[in-house]
C-alpha positions as CSV (number, residue, x, y, z in Angstrom):
1,M,-44.9,0.9,39.2
2,C,-43.9,-2.8,39.0
3,V,-40.8,-1.3,36.8
4,L,-39.8,1.7,38.4
5,Q,-38.7,3.6,35.7
6,T,-41.6,3.3,33.6
7,W,-42.6,6.4,35.3
8,Y,-41.3,8.2,32.3
9,L,-43.5,6.3,29.9
10,S,-46.7,8.0,31.3
11,A,-45.1,11.4,31.9
12,D,-44.0,10.9,27.8
13,M,-47.3,9.8,26.6
14,Q,-49.0,12.7,28.5
15,L,-47.0,15.4,27.1
16,Y,-47.1,13.7,23.7
17,L,-51.0,13.9,24.1
18,L,-50.6,17.6,25.1
19,S,-48.3,18.7,22.2
20,P,-51.2,19.3,19.3
21,L,-51.9,22.4,22.0
22,L,-48.2,23.9,20.9
23,L,-47.7,22.3,17.6
24,L,-50.7,24.4,16.3
25,P,-49.9,27.7,17.3
26,L,-46.4,27.2,16.0
27,S,-47.3,26.0,12.8
28,R,-49.9,29.4,12.2
29,S,-48.1,31.6,13.9
30,A,-44.5,31.1,15.0
31,S,-43.9,34.6,17.1
32,R,-47.0,33.8,19.1
33,G,-46.2,29.6,19.7
34,C,-42.6,30.9,20.6
35,L,-44.4,32.8,23.2
36,L,-47.0,30.3,24.4
37,L,-43.6,27.3,24.5
38,G,-41.9,29.9,26.8
39,G,-44.6,30.4,28.8
40,C,-44.9,27.0,29.5
41,Y,-41.3,26.4,30.0
42,L,-41.4,29.0,32.7
43,A,-44.7,27.5,34.0
44,T,-43.0,24.5,35.0
45,T,-39.8,25.5,36.2
46,V,-41.7,27.9,38.8
47,A,-43.9,24.9,39.8
48,A,-41.3,22.7,40.4
49,F,-39.8,25.4,42.7
50,A,-43.0,26.0,44.4
51,N,-43.7,22.1,44.4
52,A,-40.1,21.6,46.0
53,Y,-40.4,24.8,48.5
54,W,-43.3,24.0,50.0
55,Q,-43.0,20.1,50.4
56,G,-39.5,21.1,52.2
57,L,-37.6,18.2,49.2
58,P,-33.9,18.3,49.7
59,A,-32.0,18.2,46.5
60,G,-29.3,16.1,45.8
61,A,-29.7,12.3,44.7
62,T,-32.7,10.8,44.9
63,V,-31.8,7.6,47.2
64,T,-28.8,8.1,49.4
65,M,-27.4,6.3,52.2
66,E,-29.3,8.2,54.6
67,K,-32.3,8.1,52.8
68,K,-33.0,11.4,53.2
69,T,-34.5,12.0,50.2
70,E,-36.5,8.7,49.2
71,Q,-39.4,11.2,49.3
72,N,-38.1,13.1,46.0
73,H,-39.4,10.6,43.8
74,G,-42.9,10.4,43.9
75,S,-43.2,14.1,45.1
76,E,-41.0,15.4,42.7
77,Y,-38.8,13.1,40.3
78,V,-42.3,11.5,38.5
79,Q,-44.6,14.6,38.5
80,T,-45.3,15.6,34.9
81,H,-45.9,19.0,35.4
82,V,-42.9,19.5,37.4
83,R,-40.5,18.1,34.9
84,A,-41.8,19.3,31.8
85,A,-39.1,21.9,31.4
86,S,-37.1,19.5,29.6
87,W,-39.3,18.4,27.1
88,L,-40.3,21.6,26.2
89,T,-36.9,22.4,25.5
90,G,-36.3,19.5,23.1
91,M,-39.7,20.1,21.3
92,A,-38.2,24.1,20.6
93,M,-34.6,22.5,20.0
94,G,-37.2,20.5,17.1
95,Y,-38.9,23.0,15.8
96,I,-35.6,25.0,14.7
97,L,-34.0,22.2,13.6
98,H,-37.0,21.7,11.4
99,Q,-36.9,25.5,10.2
100,I,-33.4,25.0,9.3
101,R,-33.9,22.3,7.1
102,Q,-36.8,24.0,5.4
103,G,-34.7,26.5,4.5
104,K,-36.8,29.3,6.7
105,L,-34.1,29.6,9.0
106,K,-30.8,30.6,8.5
107,W,-27.9,30.8,11.2
108,K,-24.4,31.1,10.7
109,I,-22.3,31.0,13.5
110,S,-18.7,32.4,13.2
111,K,-15.9,30.5,14.6
112,N,-15.5,33.2,17.6
113,I,-19.0,32.9,18.0
114,S,-18.8,29.2,18.4
115,A,-16.0,28.6,20.4
116,V,-18.3,30.8,23.1
117,L,-21.2,28.8,22.7
118,W,-19.4,25.4,22.8
119,V,-17.6,26.4,26.3
120,A,-21.1,27.6,27.6
121,A,-22.6,24.0,26.3
122,V,-20.1,22.0,27.5
123,A,-20.1,23.8,31.1
124,M,-24.0,23.8,31.6
125,C,-24.0,20.3,30.9
126,V,-21.2,19.4,33.5
127,T,-22.6,21.9,35.8
128,A,-25.8,20.4,36.2
129,V,-24.1,16.8,36.5
130,Y,-21.6,17.9,39.2
131,S,-23.9,20.7,40.9
132,I,-25.4,17.7,43.2
133,A,-21.8,17.3,45.4
134,P,-22.7,19.9,48.0
135,F,-26.2,18.4,48.6
136,Q,-24.3,14.7,49.3
137,S,-21.7,16.5,51.5
138,L,-22.5,15.6,55.5
139,Q,-21.8,19.1,56.1
140,Y,-24.4,20.5,54.5
141,S,-27.7,21.9,56.0
142,Y,-30.9,22.1,54.4
143,S,-31.8,25.5,52.8
144,P,-34.9,25.9,51.4
145,V,-34.9,28.3,48.8
146,V,-31.0,27.0,47.6
147,D,-32.3,23.4,47.3
148,S,-35.8,24.1,45.6
149,L,-33.7,26.4,43.1
150,H,-31.0,23.6,42.3
151,I,-34.2,20.9,42.1
152,A,-36.1,23.4,39.8
153,V,-33.1,24.4,37.1
154,H,-30.4,21.8,37.4
155,R,-32.4,19.4,34.7
156,N,-33.0,22.6,32.4
157,I,-29.7,23.8,32.5
158,F,-28.5,20.3,31.1
159,S,-31.4,20.7,28.7
160,L,-30.1,23.6,27.0
161,G,-26.2,22.6,27.1
162,A,-27.0,19.4,25.3
163,S,-29.3,21.1,22.7
164,G,-26.5,24.0,22.5
165,I,-24.4,20.9,21.4
166,I,-26.9,19.6,18.5
167,L,-27.0,23.3,17.1
168,L,-23.8,23.3,16.9
169,C,-23.3,20.4,15.5
170,V,-26.5,21.3,12.7
171,C,-25.0,24.8,11.5
172,G,-21.4,23.3,11.1
173,R,-19.7,23.5,14.2
174,G,-19.6,20.1,15.5
175,G,-16.1,19.3,14.6
176,I,-15.1,15.8,15.9
177,V,-17.9,15.7,17.7
178,R,-20.2,15.6,14.8
179,D,-18.3,13.1,13.1
180,F,-18.2,10.6,16.1
181,L,-22.1,11.3,16.9
182,S,-23.1,10.7,13.3
183,W,-21.4,7.0,13.8
184,K,-23.1,4.7,12.1
185,G,-22.8,2.1,15.2
186,F,-24.9,4.3,17.4
187,Q,-27.7,3.4,15.0
188,P,-28.1,-0.6,15.8
189,L,-27.0,0.8,20.0
190,G,-29.9,3.5,19.6
191,T,-32.3,0.7,18.7
192,L,-31.6,-1.7,21.8
193,S,-31.8,1.9,23.5
194,Y,-35.3,1.0,25.0
195,G,-34.7,-2.5,26.1
196,V,-31.3,-1.0,28.0
197,Y,-33.9,1.6,30.0
198,L,-36.5,-1.1,30.9
199,S,-33.9,-3.8,31.8
200,H,-31.0,-1.6,33.6
201,M,-32.6,-1.6,36.9
202,G,-34.0,-4.7,37.1
203,L,-29.9,-6.1,36.7
204,Q,-29.0,-4.1,38.9
205,A,-31.0,-4.6,42.2
206,M,-30.9,-8.5,41.1
207,G,-26.8,-7.8,41.6
208,L,-27.0,-6.3,45.0
209,A,-29.5,-8.5,46.3
210,R,-26.8,-11.5,45.6
211,L,-24.4,-9.7,47.8
212,R,-23.9,-11.2,51.1
213,Q,-21.3,-8.9,52.2
214,P,-20.4,-5.2,51.7
215,L,-18.3,-4.7,48.8
216,P,-15.0,-1.9,49.0
217,F,-15.6,1.1,47.0
218,D,-12.4,1.3,45.1
219,M,-11.8,2.0,41.2
220,Y,-11.8,-1.7,40.3
221,N,-15.3,-2.4,41.5
222,L,-16.8,0.6,39.7
223,F,-15.6,-0.3,36.5
224,S,-16.2,-3.9,36.4
225,G,-19.5,-2.9,38.0
226,V,-20.1,-0.1,35.5
227,L,-18.9,-2.8,32.5
228,S,-21.0,-5.6,33.6
229,D,-24.2,-3.8,33.9
230,L,-23.7,-2.4,30.4
231,L,-23.2,-5.5,28.5
232,L,-26.3,-7.3,30.4
233,A,-28.3,-5.1,29.7
234,N,-27.1,-4.7,26.3
235,L,-27.6,-8.5,25.9
236,A,-31.0,-8.0,27.6
237,A,-32.1,-5.5,25.3
238,V,-31.7,-7.9,22.0
239,V,-33.6,-10.4,23.5
240,I,-36.2,-7.7,24.5
241,F,-36.3,-6.3,21.0
242,L,-36.2,-9.5,19.5
243,S,-39.3,-11.3,21.4
244,V,-41.3,-8.1,21.8
245,E,-40.1,-4.8,19.9
246,A,-39.3,-6.5,16.5
247,P,-42.6,-8.4,16.5
248,F,-45.3,-5.8,17.4
249,W,-43.3,-3.2,15.1
250,Q,-44.1,-5.8,12.0
251,I,-47.5,-5.8,13.3
252,G,-48.0,-2.6,13.5
253,T,-47.0,-2.2,9.6
254,W,-49.2,-5.1,8.8
255,L,-52.3,-3.5,10.3
256,Y,-51.5,0.2,9.0
257,N,-50.8,-1.0,5.8
258,P,-51.1,-4.9,5.1
259,N,-50.4,-4.4,1.3
260,T,-46.7,-3.6,2.2
261,G,-45.2,-6.7,4.0
262,S,-43.8,-8.6,0.8
263,R,-43.2,-5.7,-1.4
264,T,-41.5,-4.1,1.3
265,T,-38.6,-6.7,1.8
266,A,-38.2,-6.8,-2.0
267,V,-37.6,-3.1,-2.0
268,V,-34.7,-3.1,0.1
269,A,-33.2,-6.1,-1.5
270,V,-33.3,-4.2,-4.2
271,E,-31.7,-1.3,-2.8
272,K,-29.2,-3.1,-0.8
273,H,-28.0,-5.5,-3.6
274,P,-29.5,-4.6,-6.9
275,E,-27.2,-7.0,-8.7
276,T,-28.1,-9.9,-6.7
277,I,-32.0,-9.4,-7.8
278,N,-31.3,-9.2,-11.4
279,M,-29.1,-12.3,-11.4
280,E,-31.7,-14.1,-10.0
281,E,-34.2,-12.0,-12.6
282,E,-32.2,-13.4,-15.5
283,K,-31.9,-17.3,-14.2
284,S,-35.4,-17.3,-13.8
285,S,-36.4,-15.9,-17.5
286,L,-33.9,-18.8,-18.4
């Protein structure tokens, strides 16, 4: 892979092509579809455990100072069949949200239950992130069962926690978290997120390649590195969006519906500035 993080594109495309095998049963029978979805979730989790166990893959970061887990990238990290659990969690959450919006599923959560769910969801996300720490210790010795279990479930736990937060926000128990996540500023940032994803590792590799001596690991260097990477990646994402994403999106729009070119622009203009359009029409009529 020329761009290392593009492993996700192949995995996502494979799962996208397989998604009708799950969506069609869900549309015909909710119970059977949910059973099929749960069976696939269990199967990919068991496959992740078995893959890590039989190959002796240690848990922890993909790349470490000792380079002891670099084999995980090709053997586990990029393999679609052992990484599908989080994707299946997202599909299940999307189905639940669709049922709620269609009025077919009414989910009322009391304050006490919502408090418990909030604690559980946040705890799951935090646990998934910080559970890696023991495996990074130099004193830790490899355990096939423990390491394989962590590899198999820690991403599942995080995706379940994130899904719980989304569900609480949709059900009206999000509070300030829902207000923050609904901020309109995330819309343009979300547009740039794909460009950030594609460019960030190249920018980080470029910065590391320019070093001629080790840097001390302190909070100043940590925060300055994070902020500079964030700024540079977003600037690169703007260039990628304007030069690649936006033109191809417009070409796709013309190909699928060639009659919507100028008409779409006019409709958007009317919706945003109707008084301006009316004044121009009056001037043209005069």
